C-alpha positions as MATLAB code, in Angstrom:
seq = 'XXXXXXXXXXXXXXXXXXXXXXXXXXXXXXXXXXXXXXXXXXXXXXX';
ca = [
      18.235   29.048   49.486;
      17.144   25.419   49.955;
      19.553   22.935   51.470;
      19.854   19.260   50.617;
      17.941   18.347   53.785;
      14.905   20.298   52.598;
      14.785   18.408   49.289;
      14.248   14.971   50.886;
      10.920   13.437   51.838;
       7.464   14.899   51.310;
       8.467   18.449   50.511;
       7.013   20.912   48.028;
      10.125   20.482   45.851;
       9.816   16.673   45.749;
       6.075   16.691   45.158;
       6.380   19.224   42.345;
       8.886   17.053   40.508;
       6.896   13.906   41.228;
       3.832   15.499   39.635;
       5.785   16.715   36.608;
       7.324   13.311   35.984;
       3.957   11.579   36.443;
       2.391   13.863   33.826;
       5.300   13.216   31.465;
       4.957    9.455   31.919;
       1.223    9.600   31.269;
       1.684   11.578   28.035;
       4.410    9.195   26.855;
       2.174    6.209   27.644;
      -0.778    7.638   25.704;
       1.462    8.584   22.767;
       2.969    5.079   22.708;
      -0.472    3.488   22.654;
      -1.561    5.796   19.838;
       1.540    5.197   17.707;
       1.696    1.409   18.138;
      -2.022    0.620   18.332;
      -1.392   -1.609   21.354;
      -2.075   -0.966   25.003;
       0.805   -0.657   27.428;
      -0.141   -3.987   28.996;
      -0.099   -5.664   25.581;
       3.322   -4.249   24.818;
       4.883   -5.716   27.948;
       3.108   -9.054   27.516;
       0.537   -8.929   30.327;
      -2.476   -9.146   28.014;
];
């Protein structure tokens, strides 16, 4: 069983969740661009 100390820092657990959340964010970003017709940068006013 993993302890709290093993879940901090660059561990397999942390990197797995980081990768999952990055993939989720990418899919949401692409879907948002598709549905609105604007890029992410345009939506937040940087372009």
